[in-house]
C-alpha positions as CSV (number, residue, x, y, z in Angstrom):
1,M,-58.0,-58.4,-16.7
2,K,-54.7,-59.0,-14.4
3,T,-55.1,-62.1,-12.2
4,V,-53.1,-63.9,-9.1
5,T,-53.2,-67.5,-8.7
6,L,-53.7,-68.7,-5.2
7,A,-50.1,-70.5,-5.3
8,E,-48.9,-66.4,-5.8
9,I,-51.1,-65.5,-3.3
10,Q,-49.6,-68.3,-0.9
11,Q,-46.0,-67.8,-1.3
12,L,-46.9,-64.3,-0.6
13,I,-48.5,-65.0,2.7
14,Q,-45.6,-66.8,3.2
15,S,-43.3,-64.3,2.5
16,G,-44.1,-62.6,5.5
17,R,-46.1,-60.0,3.1
18,S,-49.0,-57.8,4.1
19,L,-51.5,-58.2,1.4
20,N,-54.3,-55.5,0.5
21,I,-57.4,-57.9,-0.1
22,L,-60.7,-56.1,-0.9
23,D,-63.9,-58.7,-0.5
24,V,-66.3,-56.9,-2.7
25,R,-68.9,-59.3,-1.5
26,T,-72.0,-58.7,0.4
27,P,-71.6,-57.4,4.6
28,A,-73.3,-60.9,4.8
29,E,-71.4,-62.7,2.6
30,F,-68.4,-61.0,4.2
31,A,-69.4,-61.7,7.8
32,R,-69.7,-65.6,7.2
33,V,-66.5,-66.4,6.0
34,H,-63.5,-64.4,4.6
35,A,-59.7,-63.8,3.9
36,R,-57.9,-63.3,7.0
37,G,-56.8,-59.8,6.9
38,A,-59.2,-58.8,3.7
39,R,-61.5,-55.7,4.1
40,L,-65.1,-55.5,3.4
41,M,-65.8,-53.2,0.1
42,P,-68.9,-54.2,-1.4
43,L,-69.4,-54.4,-5.2
44,S,-72.3,-51.6,-4.9
45,D,-70.0,-49.6,-2.8
46,L,-66.6,-50.0,-5.2
47,T,-65.1,-46.3,-6.3
48,A,-61.6,-45.6,-7.5
49,A,-62.0,-43.1,-4.6
50,A,-62.9,-45.5,-1.9
51,V,-60.0,-47.5,-2.9
52,A,-57.7,-44.8,-3.0
53,A,-58.3,-43.5,0.4
54,Q,-58.0,-47.2,1.9
55,R,-55.0,-48.0,-0.2
56,G,-51.6,-47.9,2.1
57,R,-49.6,-46.0,-0.7
58,D,-49.6,-45.1,-4.1
59,G,-49.0,-48.4,-6.1
60,E,-49.0,-50.9,-3.6
61,P,-51.0,-53.9,-5.4
62,V,-54.2,-54.4,-4.4
63,Y,-56.3,-57.6,-4.6
64,L,-60.0,-58.4,-5.0
65,I,-61.7,-61.1,-4.2
66,C,-65.5,-62.1,-3.9
67,Q,-67.0,-65.7,-3.5
68,S,-66.0,-67.5,-6.9
69,G,-64.7,-64.8,-9.4
70,S,-67.3,-62.9,-11.2
71,R,-68.0,-59.6,-8.9
72,A,-64.0,-59.5,-8.6
73,D,-63.8,-59.1,-12.3
74,K,-66.4,-56.8,-12.5
75,A,-64.8,-54.7,-9.9
76,W,-61.4,-55.1,-11.7
77,Q,-63.4,-53.6,-14.9
78,T,-64.8,-51.1,-13.0
79,L,-61.4,-49.3,-11.5
80,N,-59.5,-50.5,-15.0
81,D,-61.8,-48.4,-16.2
82,A,-61.0,-45.5,-13.9
83,G,-57.6,-46.0,-14.1
84,V,-56.5,-47.2,-11.2
85,E,-53.4,-49.3,-11.8
86,S,-52.2,-52.6,-9.8
87,V,-55.0,-54.0,-9.0
88,Y,-55.1,-58.0,-9.3
89,C,-58.1,-60.5,-9.2
90,I,-57.7,-63.4,-7.3
91,E,-58.8,-66.5,-9.0
92,G,-61.0,-69.0,-7.6
93,G,-62.3,-66.6,-4.8
94,T,-63.3,-67.2,-1.2
95,A,-64.3,-70.8,-2.0
96,A,-61.1,-71.6,-3.4
97,W,-59.1,-69.6,-0.9
98,E,-61.0,-71.9,2.0
99,A,-60.6,-75.0,0.0
100,L,-57.0,-74.4,-0.6
101,G,-56.8,-74.0,3.5
102,L,-55.5,-70.4,3.6
103,P,-56.2,-68.6,6.4
104,I,-59.5,-67.4,7.1
105,E,-62.2,-65.9,9.8
106,R,-65.6,-66.8,10.6
107,G,-68.5,-64.9,11.5
108,T,-71.9,-65.3,13.0
109,S,-73.6,-64.4,10.4
110,T,-76.3,-66.9,9.0
111,V,-77.7,-65.4,5.7
112,I,-77.2,-67.8,2.8
113,S,-74.4,-67.0,0.1
114,L,-76.1,-64.9,-2.7
115,E,-76.1,-67.1,-5.5
116,R,-78.5,-70.0,-3.1
117,Q,-80.5,-66.6,-2.7
118,V,-80.8,-66.5,-6.3
119,R,-81.3,-69.9,-7.0
120,I,-83.7,-69.8,-4.4
121,V,-86.2,-67.1,-5.5
122,A,-85.7,-68.2,-9.5
123,G,-87.0,-71.8,-8.3
124,S,-89.9,-70.1,-6.1
125,L,-91.0,-67.9,-9.0
126,V,-91.1,-71.0,-11.4
127,F,-92.6,-73.3,-9.1
128,L,-95.4,-70.3,-8.0
129,G,-95.8,-69.6,-11.9
130,T,-96.7,-73.4,-12.5
131,V,-98.9,-73.7,-9.8
132,L,-101.0,-70.2,-10.7
133,A,-100.8,-71.4,-14.6
134,W,-101.9,-75.1,-13.6
135,R,-104.8,-73.9,-10.8
136,I,-106.0,-70.6,-12.0
137,H,-104.9,-69.1,-15.7
138,P,-102.7,-70.5,-18.6
139,L,-101.2,-66.8,-18.9
140,F,-99.4,-67.5,-15.4
141,L,-97.4,-69.3,-17.2
142,A,-95.4,-66.0,-18.1
143,I,-93.7,-66.0,-14.5
144,P,-91.5,-68.9,-15.4
145,A,-90.8,-68.0,-19.1
146,L,-89.4,-64.6,-17.7
147,V,-87.6,-66.4,-15.3
148,G,-86.4,-68.6,-17.4
149,A,-85.2,-65.9,-19.8
150,G,-83.6,-63.8,-16.9
151,L,-81.7,-66.9,-16.4
152,I,-80.4,-67.4,-20.0
153,F,-79.7,-63.9,-20.0
154,A,-77.4,-63.5,-17.0
155,G,-75.8,-66.8,-18.0
156,V,-74.5,-65.1,-21.4
157,T,-74.0,-61.2,-20.1
158,D,-72.5,-62.5,-16.4
159,Y,-75.2,-59.8,-15.5
160,C,-77.9,-60.7,-12.5
161,G,-80.4,-58.0,-12.0
162,M,-81.9,-60.6,-9.1
163,G,-78.7,-60.8,-7.8
164,L,-77.6,-57.4,-7.6
165,L,-81.4,-56.6,-6.4
166,L,-81.2,-59.2,-3.6
167,A,-77.6,-58.0,-2.3
168,R,-79.6,-54.5,-1.1
169,M,-82.1,-56.3,0.9
170,P,-81.6,-55.5,4.4
171,W,-80.3,-59.4,5.2
172,N,-77.4,-58.8,2.9
173,C,-76.9,-55.4,3.8
174,R,-75.8,-55.6,8.2
175,S,-72.5,-54.9,9.0
176,P,-70.3,-57.8,9.5
177,R,-69.6,-59.3,13.2
178,K,-66.9,-61.4,14.2
179,T,-66.5,-63.9,16.8
């Protein structure tokens, strides 16, 4: 995988160079905060053809960014498998971009991040399964057991089915608005 550090990005910005940055997060996450000049292309919509259509000129570098790096890695793999060249992942993602003080744009979205949504749903299912097992029947312990197994699987494979499902929820698919 090809990566670019935020220090390298900062040098490119300071040199006045225009960067072709694709943000592969959900529309709601993008609407809340994103790197200035980045364009939204959710991971679920990312294809080689879509990247080629928005690319300024052939061979122009494309920089992928997400919240912390994992979805950008998946996007890079998708594009690499399709033969797209000059694609780089921005190390650290939007969280590191903002922490470094690089230019950002904020919108009006009040939707919480996808990572927090996954934690809330997983925690709620564990709590609900435990209460149901305690109050109704011990077989309800299967709910927290399955959630735990899913979290282990997500940690080992970096594939989170719950995250992909939540990303398709209506509140995460709204078009971004800027302030």
